[in-house]
N, C-alpha and C positions, 0 to 999 in steps of 0.2 A: 373362494379359498385362495385363489391366486393373488387377490388384492390383499388379503390378510397376511400373506407371507412377506409382503413388502413393509409391514409395520414393525418388524423385529428391530431391536436396538440393543446391541451388546454393551456391557458395562464400560469397555475400554473406549467407546466412541460416544458415550452419553454426554450431553452438555454439562458444563461445570463452570464455576466462577473462580478464577485465579485470585489469590489473596492480594490485596492492596492495589488492584487495578482500578481504572476509572469505571464508574457506573453511571448510567443515565437515569437510574431509578430515583436517586436522591438529588436534591437541588444543588448540593455542594459537590456532587459527582464522586464522593468517597464511598467505596464499597464497604470498608471497615468503619463501623460506627463508633463514635467516642462513648466512653462509659457515662451513663447518666449521673449527674451530680447527686451526691448523697447515697449512691448505690454501694452496698457492702456485699461482697461475695459470701455465700453460705460458709460458715465455719471460720470466718475471718473478721469477726466483730472487733476483737482486740481492744475492748473498752478499758482494760487495765493498762494504762500507758507504761507504768513502771515495770510491770511484769514482762512486757514485750520490748522494752528499750533499755532497761537498766538505768534510766536517767530520771532525775527530778528536775524538770525544766531543762536547762542545758548542762547540768552537772551530773556526774556519775553518782548514783546512790550507793549507800554503804550498809545495806541490810538485805537479808534474804526475804523474798516475798511469801515464803511458806516455811514451816518448821523443818529443821534439818534432823532427820532421823537416821538410824543405821541403814535403812533401806535406801534413803536418798544418797547417802555416802557410797554405798555399794554400787548404785546405779551410776553415780558420778565417776567412780573409779573405772567401771567397765567402759563407759563412753570415752573417758579420757584416754584409756589405753588403746582404744580403737582409732580415735580421730586425732588425738593430740600427741601421744607418745612417739609416733614415727619421727616427728621433728623435735619435740620438747623433751623426749625421753621419759621413762616411767617415774623418774625422780624429779623431773622438772628442771634439770640443769641445762637444757638446750642442746644436749649432745645426743639426739636421737639417731636412729639408723640412717634416715634420709640425709641428715647433716653429715654423718660420717662418710657418706657417699658423694659429698661435694655441694649439697644445698646450703644456702645462706644460713648462718648460725643465728638462731633467735636468742634473745636475752634470757638469762636464767630467771626463774621465778623467785630466786633467793637473793637477788640483789635488793639493795635498800629501796630503790624506787618502786619496785613491784610489790615488795612486802608492805609498803605504805599505801599502795593504790587501793581505792575503794573496790569492793567486790563487784559493783556495777560496771567497773572498767573492764573486767575480764568478760563479762556478759556482752558488753558493747563490742569488744574486739571480735568475739566469736560471731556476733550478729552481722557486723559490717566489714570485718577484715581490717588489717592494719599492716602497712608496709608490704613485704613480700607475702604475707599471709592472706589467703583468700577468705571470704566469709563462709560460714558454715550454717547459715540460716535455713538452707534447703535440706541439708543432710541431717541436722540435729534440731530437734524440737526445742521450743523455748524452755519447757520444763527440764529437759536434759541439759540445756546450756547452763541453767542455774545449778543443777546438780554437779556439773563439771566445775563451775566456779567455786562451789563449796568444797569440792575435793582439792582444788588448787590451794585453797586456804589451809587445808589439812596437810598438804605436802609442805607448804611453807613452815607451818608449825613444827612438823616432824624434824626439820633441819635446824630449827632455832629455838626449840623449847628448852626451858631451864627447869631445875628442880622446883622452883617456885610455882611452876605451872602444874605440878603433879598434885592431885587432890590429897587432902590429909588422910593419912592411914594407908596410902598406897606407896609402893616402891617402883623404881624404874629398873627393869632387868638389864643386866650388862651383857648377857649371853642369850642366844636363842633358847626357847623352851626345849625340853627333851624330845628327841624325835624329829626336830626341825633342822634341816640342812640348808645352809645358805651357800649356793654355788658361787665361785669366784667370777668376777666380771669376764665376759668373753671378749677376747681381743679381736676386733674386726679389721684391724689395719695390717695384719700379717706379721706382727712381731713374733719372734721365736721364743715364746714362753711355753710353760708346761700346759697352759690352757689352750693355746692356739696351735701348738705343734701336733700334726697328725701322727698316728702311730706308724712305725716303719712298715713298708710293704712286705708281705710274706711271699717267698718264692713259690711259684706254682709247682704242683707235684705232677710228675709223669706217671704213666701206667706202671704198676708194680711197686709203687711207693717211692720210686727214685726221683730225685730232684732234677729239674731241667738245668742244663749248664748254659 
């Protein structure tokens, strides 16, 4: 029994291998082994090159890899408002809340260059980043990135559509439908407008209903 008591080994003192240290087990003395050529991680086959890159060869593609439905547009709007609107704003003019707080102003989606850009360009920027913008390949799935790209196209159309774009037999409403209220833009820069001016402070009441002096 006395000998068995000496065999105890607590977790905090057990032997372990530190990452990236030299190892005598392999001939090249590297403890971290290189990935075997041709190995593909489970769930990362990515055989559809265009779907995962937005490119055809070295050029940006200009078509969606799946049909754009109402559900796709709704998903794209949701993901856009979460990940893109803080900088690009909900209308895509590049004046999001982060920008209003001093971050670098991104270009508006409504400038001529981006209106003419292939839809694969927006997917590629989301995947790999561009300029001050980091990539979002880890935060946003490829399917959602395409949904966002489709929604960006919808934003662009919403600001530059003409009567010729309206299907025959339909009209463009000039006012919101009944019951829909569109709030004025909130002034985040502290200007003294009716929107940004807080209501006057009310004097506190003393006991007995008398106001404090």
